[in-house]
N, C-alpha and C positions, 0 to 999 in steps of 0.2 A: 709348539709356539708356533703365531702368525701373527706378523704384525700389517697394517694397513699395507694395501699395495703402493700408496704414493710416497713411503718410506725408502723403498729403492731409487724411485725415481730423484730424492733432491742429489743436491750438488755431491761429489763425493773427492776424494783428494786421494793422492798417492806421496808419499814419503820415504827417503834415503833415513835408518836408523841404524848409523856403523857400527854402536853396539848389538843391535841384532843380529848384524852380518859376521861379526866377531864372533857371538856366541853360536852362529849357526841356526838362528830362531828364524831367519829368511835367507835363502839363500844368495840375493842379491841385495840383501838389507831393502827392499823396498817392501812396503807394508799399505796398502789400502784400506781406506776408514770410511766409511758410510753414516748417514744420520742413524741407524739402526745401533749403529754403536751407540752413539752416545744416549740411546735411548735404554740400552741395558744398562749403560753406567747409571743415568741418573734414575732407571727405576719406573718414565713415565715420560709421554712426550706431550710438550705445552709449548706455547710461545716464547717461553724463556729457554727453555731449552734448543727449539729451533733457531732461536736468535744466536745463541751460544755457538750453535752449530755455522750459522753462515758467517759470524766474525771470526771464526775460525779460517775457516775455510778464502772467504776472501781476504782477508788479511795474511794470510801464508800466501797467496797465489800472489798478491802485489808486493810483499817483499822478497819474493824470489820470483820475479816474472818469464826468465828466460831459463829455470831450471828447478828440478826439484827439490821442494823444502827439506831441511835439511833435519830430522830430529834430534831433537838433545842441543840444537846450537843456538836457540834460540829464546831471550830471557822477553818474559812477559809480565807488564806491567800494570796494575788496576787502579783507575783513580779512585774508586772506592774502598771500604776498608773490609776487609776479610769477610765479617759477619754481619755486612749491612746490607739489607735485602735479600735481592737473590746472586747478589757477589759471588758466594760459594757454588751455587749449583753452576753458575757459567763456568767460574774455576778448574771447574772437574773435569766439565767438555773441554777447554781449553788444554788442560794437562793430560787431556788422554790421547789429545792427537801430537802436542808437541813434545810431550815428555817432561815440561818444563815443572820442576816441582818448588814448595819450599824448602822446608829442612827434611823431609819425609822420604825423600826419592834416594837411588843408587847414588852410592859414594863414589864409585868410580874404579877403574883398574890403574894403577901407578901414576894418579894424576892423570886419567885421560876419562872421558864417558861421566863424569860427575853430573848428576840432574839436579843439584839441590841449588837452592837460591835463587833460581832463574823464574820463580812464580813469585811476584809482591805486590804488596798491596799499600792504598792510601800514596799512592804517590800523584808528582805532580805531571796529571797527564792530559793533554787538549782533546780528550774524547773518553772513550769508555776504557778503552785497552789498546795498550802500543806495545807492538810487536817489535824486537830488535834482533838483527842477526849479531851473533857474536865474532862472524868472521871480518866483517867488513865493515861493522858500527852503523849499515843502514836500517831504518826505521818506518813505521807505518803505524797509524795511529787509527781504529777504528770505532763507531755508535751505533747504535742498533734503536730503530723507532717502529714498533709497530702498528701504530695508531693509523697509518692508512689501511690495512687489513683489519677492519672492526670485526668483531665478535658479531654473532648471530642475537637477536635482539632475546630471544626466548634460553642462554645462555646463565646469566647470572639467576632469572629468576626458578630456574631448573636446578643448578647447582645450591641454591638457597633451601628449596625444598626439602635436598638430598641429604645436607648437612643439617637438617632441624629434623631430620628422620621421617617427614612427610611424603617422600616421593614413594610411587610405586618402583614395580621392575622395567615399566614402560618408558615412564620417565627418565630413569636413570640411563636405560641405553640409549633415549634420546640425547638426552646429555651428553654421553661418551661419544655420539656423533656427530654432534654441530659441534662439541668440542675439537674433536680431532680432524674437522673440516676447515675449520678457522688456523690451523698449523699448517693444513697442506696447501693453503691458499697463501700462508708466510713465505712457506719453500719455494711457491711457485712463482712467486712477486720476487726472488733472491736480486733480480737485476732491476726492479723498480727502483725511480729513481728517492731516495730519502730513507728506502729500507736500511740497508747497511752505508753509511757512510765511511768511504777513507780518507782519512784526512794527510 
């Protein structure tokens, strides 16, 4: 498997997972995540997956400005319902990194390391996602808007040709290239004002 080279250049994040440390999955409990992990989970790379990745990384960095984020110790609240739009796709990426789940996660050991009920939807959030530390109660809210990084003019016409069965192989390849080019530009614009807003 080979990914586009820019995947490896996207912002990365390291978290400390006390459960991973306890169970010997990582000697010091530290696990590094990259954009390619989000792509493996989602099965594709798109502006939504890129936005989910950037919101998670930037949200956790703002929530833990002077320390390594603690995986499994963050309550994640979404303004939208779980099945609304692309919220579910975004939530899967957030869950991958934070360890936070609804009722399907690890149940814990003697009351510790419980990952359930840490991912909630349809909440009153002044943005898209609110991340809250369970140890201190500190929270940050993030929002994402990729309008400042527009798609190529030929992206939608090419997609329509593909979906209607009228595209040839060269057009299919061209679509994949322009689609990923926008994802690359979004990830490279991670610090552009307005792309990811921390509230």
